[in-house]
matplotlib code that plots the C-alpha trace (Angstrom):
import matplotlib.pyplot as plt

x = [0.1, 1.2, 1.5, -0.6, 1.3, 0.2, -1.2, -3.4, -4.5, -5.7, -7.4, -9.4, -10.4, -11.8, -13.8, -15.3, -16.0, -17.8, -19.6, -21.0, -21.7, -24.0, -25.7, -26.2, -27.6, -30.0, -31.4, -31.2, -28.7, -26.7, -23.1, -20.0, -16.3, -14.7, -11.4, -8.5, -10.3, -12.4, -9.1, -7.3, -10.5, -10.3, -6.4, -5.3, -8.5, -7.8, -5.6, -3.3, -0.2, 1.3, -2.3, -3.6, -7.1, -10.6, -13.3, -16.9, -19.4, -23.2, -25.8, -26.6, -30.1, -28.3, -25.4, -27.9, -29.8, -26.6, -25.2, -28.5, -28.0, -24.3, -24.7, -25.8, -23.7, -22.2, -19.2, -17.8, -17.3, -18.9, -17.2, -19.2, -20.6, -22.4, -19.0, -17.3, -14.1, -14.8, -13.4, -14.4, -17.0, -17.4, -17.9, -15.4, -16.3, -13.8, -12.8, -13.1, -10.3, -7.9, -6.9, -5.6, -3.3, -3.1, 0.2, -0.2, -3.7, -5.7, -6.5, -10.1, -10.4, -12.8, -10.7, -9.5, -8.5, -11.6, -13.2, -13.9, -17.4, -18.0, -21.4, -22.2, -24.2, -26.2, -23.9, -24.9, -25.4, -23.7, -20.2, -19.2, -21.6, -20.0, -16.6, -17.1, -19.2, -16.3, -13.8, -15.8, -16.1, -12.4, -11.5, -13.6, -11.9, -8.5, -10.0, -11.0, -7.4, -5.6, -7.9, -6.7, -3.5, -0.1, 1.5, -0.3, 2.9, 4.7, 5.6, 7.8, 10.6, 12.0, 10.7, 7.0, 7.3, 8.0, 5.3, 2.7, 3.6, 3.2, -0.3, -1.6, -0.6, -3.2, -5.7, -4.9, -5.2, -8.7, -9.7, -8.6, -10.4, -13.7, -13.3, -13.4, -16.9, -18.5, -16.6, -17.7, -21.2, -20.9, -19.3, -21.8, -24.7, -22.9, -22.3, -26.0, -27.2, -28.5, -29.8, -33.6, -32.8, -33.4, -29.7, -27.9, -24.6, -23.4, -19.8, -17.7, -16.5, -14.7, -11.3, -8.4, -9.8, -13.4, -14.2, -13.2, -14.4, -18.2, -20.4, -24.1, -26.3, -28.0, -24.7, -25.7, -28.8, -26.9, -24.4, -22.5, -20.5, -16.7, -14.0, -11.9, -9.2, -11.2, -14.8, -17.7, -18.7, -20.3, -19.5, -21.2, -21.4, -19.9, -16.6, -14.7, -15.9, -15.4, -11.9, -10.9, -12.4, -10.1, -7.1, -7.0, -5.2, -5.7, -4.7, -1.3, 1.0, 2.4, 6.1, 8.0, 8.8, 5.0, 4.0, 3.8, 1.0, 0.0, -1.5, 0.0, -1.3, -0.2, -2.5, -2.3, -4.2, -6.0]
y = [0.0, 3.5, 5.9, 9.0, 12.2, 14.7, 17.0, 14.2, 13.1, 16.8, 17.0, 13.8, 14.8, 18.3, 16.3, 14.3, 17.5, 18.9, 16.1, 15.8, 19.5, 18.9, 16.4, 18.3, 21.3, 19.2, 17.6, 20.8, 18.8, 21.1, 20.5, 22.6, 22.4, 21.1, 21.3, 21.9, 22.0, 25.0, 26.6, 26.1, 27.8, 30.9, 31.2, 29.9, 29.8, 26.0, 23.3, 24.1, 23.7, 20.8, 19.1, 16.4, 15.7, 17.1, 17.0, 17.9, 18.0, 17.8, 17.2, 13.7, 13.7, 15.5, 12.9, 9.6, 11.3, 11.9, 8.4, 6.9, 8.7, 7.7, 4.2, 3.0, 5.5, 3.8, 6.4, 6.3, 3.7, 4.6, 3.5, 3.6, 1.4, -1.0, -1.6, -4.9, -4.7, -1.0, 0.5, 4.1, 6.0, 8.4, 7.9, 8.3, 8.6, 7.2, 7.3, 4.2, 4.6, 4.8, 2.4, 3.8, 2.0, 3.3, 2.4, 0.0, -0.9, -3.6, -3.1, -2.2, -3.1, -0.5, 2.2, 4.9, 8.5, 10.0, 12.9, 12.5, 12.8, 13.7, 13.4, 16.1, 14.5, 16.3, 16.4, 17.1, 20.9, 20.2, 21.0, 18.2, 15.6, 16.8, 16.2, 12.7, 11.8, 13.0, 11.3, 8.1, 8.5, 8.9, 5.9, 3.8, 5.5, 4.3, 1.0, 0.6, 2.1, -0.4, -3.0, -2.6, -0.6, -2.4, 1.0, 2.1, 2.8, 4.8, 8.3, 11.1, 10.3, 7.2, 8.3, 9.1, 5.6, 3.9, 5.8, 4.9, 1.5, 1.2, 3.1, 1.4, -2.1, -3.2, -1.2, -3.3, -6.5, -5.5, -4.1, -7.2, -9.7, -7.3, -7.2, -4.1, -4.7, -4.8, -1.4, 0.2, -0.5, 0.4, 3.6, 4.7, 4.1, 6.2, 8.9, 9.1, 9.0, 12.5, 13.0, 12.8, 15.2, 18.8, 19.9, 23.0, 21.7, 19.2, 17.9, 14.9, 13.8, 10.5, 12.0, 13.3, 16.9, 16.0, 17.4, 21.0, 20.7, 21.3, 24.4, 25.3, 23.0, 26.4, 27.1, 24.9, 26.8, 29.8, 28.6, 30.6, 30.0, 29.7, 29.6, 26.2, 25.7, 28.0, 26.6, 27.6, 25.2, 25.7, 26.6, 27.4, 31.3, 31.4, 29.8, 32.3, 31.1, 27.5, 28.1, 29.8, 26.8, 24.5, 26.5, 29.5, 32.1, 30.3, 33.1, 32.9, 30.3, 27.6, 27.2, 25.8, 22.2, 22.0, 22.4, 18.7, 16.3, 13.8, 11.4, 8.0, 6.9, 6.2, 6.3, 4.4, 4.3, 0.9]
z = [0.1, -0.6, 2.3, 2.2, 2.6, 5.3, 2.7, 1.1, 4.5, 5.2, 2.0, 2.4, 6.2, 4.7, 1.9, 4.6, 6.7, 3.8, 3.3, 6.8, 6.6, 3.6, 5.2, 8.5, 6.4, 4.6, 7.6, 9.9, 12.3, 14.4, 14.6, 15.5, 14.7, 18.2, 20.1, 18.1, 14.8, 16.2, 17.3, 13.9, 12.3, 14.6, 14.8, 11.3, 9.2, 8.9, 10.6, 13.2, 11.3, 13.3, 13.7, 11.7, 12.4, 12.4, 15.3, 15.3, 18.2, 18.2, 21.1, 21.6, 19.9, 16.8, 17.1, 16.9, 13.9, 12.1, 12.8, 11.5, 8.2, 7.9, 8.9, 5.6, 3.4, 0.4, 0.0, 3.7, 6.5, 9.8, 13.0, 16.2, 19.0, 16.6, 14.5, 15.4, 17.4, 18.0, 21.2, 20.7, 22.7, 19.9, 16.2, 13.1, 9.7, 7.4, 3.8, 2.0, -0.4, 2.5, 5.5, 8.7, 11.3, 14.8, 16.4, 19.3, 18.7, 17.1, 13.5, 12.2, 8.7, 8.0, 9.6, 7.3, 7.0, 9.3, 11.0, 14.6, 15.6, 19.4, 21.4, 24.0, 26.7, 29.6, 32.8, 36.5, 37.5, 40.8, 40.8, 43.3, 41.5, 37.9, 39.2, 40.3, 37.4, 35.1, 37.1, 36.6, 33.0, 32.9, 34.7, 32.2, 29.4, 30.9, 31.4, 27.7, 26.8, 28.7, 27.4, 23.7, 23.8, 23.6, 24.5, 27.5, 29.6, 26.8, 27.8, 26.6, 29.2, 31.0, 34.6, 33.2, 31.3, 34.8, 36.6, 33.9, 33.9, 37.7, 37.5, 34.5, 34.9, 37.6, 35.3, 32.1, 34.3, 35.6, 32.0, 30.1, 32.4, 32.0, 28.3, 26.0, 24.7, 28.1, 28.9, 26.1, 26.7, 30.2, 29.5, 27.0, 29.3, 31.9, 29.3, 28.7, 32.3, 32.7, 28.9, 30.3, 33.0, 33.0, 33.4, 31.9, 30.8, 28.4, 27.5, 26.5, 29.9, 29.0, 28.8, 30.8, 31.0, 31.1, 34.5, 33.0, 29.4, 29.6, 28.4, 28.4, 26.1, 24.8, 23.0, 20.5, 19.6, 17.9, 15.2, 12.7, 9.5, 9.9, 7.4, 7.5, 4.6, 2.4, 2.9, 5.1, 7.7, 11.1, 14.7, 18.0, 18.0, 21.5, 20.0, 22.2, 25.7, 24.3, 23.3, 26.6, 28.7, 26.6, 25.9, 28.0, 25.9, 22.7, 20.3, 21.9, 20.0, 22.0, 22.6, 19.4, 21.4, 21.9, 18.3, 17.8, 16.8, 19.7, 17.2, 16.4, 13.3, 9.4, 6.6, 3.2, 0.0, -0.4]

ax = plt.figure().add_subplot(projection="3d")
ax.plot(x, y, z, "-o")
ax.set_aspect("equal")
plt.show()
């Protein structure tokens, strides 16, 4: 197989994003660029130069509607909770012409160059309850991670590698005894625990910074167009507040030694 260049990978991701944008606009589905992709759109009018993926986010009801439309798509592969051997608690829409290999993870045959699609679920309004709820979801996220990853101990320094090995080895033993599929199903149920309660905030809490990364659900009521790689796509109107929550002084460039991608995957043409 022929390896994709970074430029080819980014071009393919933009094509996927525009396809999602088209479907969402046709069916009145509210979505927004998210995380580093939204930061890139605001600060660079496209990708952060050292970044190499695209993230979008939707409220769970819109997320479910979008996935139902994409699940039988002839042009793209959708990887989500109903996909065999899947360990993600969010979705990926993948280009069928490509194949992607994630270093240290089991291979998924239908995985290719992708756009990440994150569901935003309702969460507790009470600060203490929200904190422990987020930490519980993060624990399950780490259990899933150690159940599938061969590199859960890897870090940027020898000392950190030793520490992660000590901390994560017991988790790996527990997670492998439970099984990935059961962990994913349990985590998905926990993520949606508050979706039928009248709470104010939403977020994707199953990650390291989840206890900080939440925002009012009403932000999804007001969307604006924003430039990304020369195309008009959608963003929450209050992107400034969202980016300050996630990145503080987001217009300031990080030190040069921090301008690196955190992703460990390689893409090929099929």
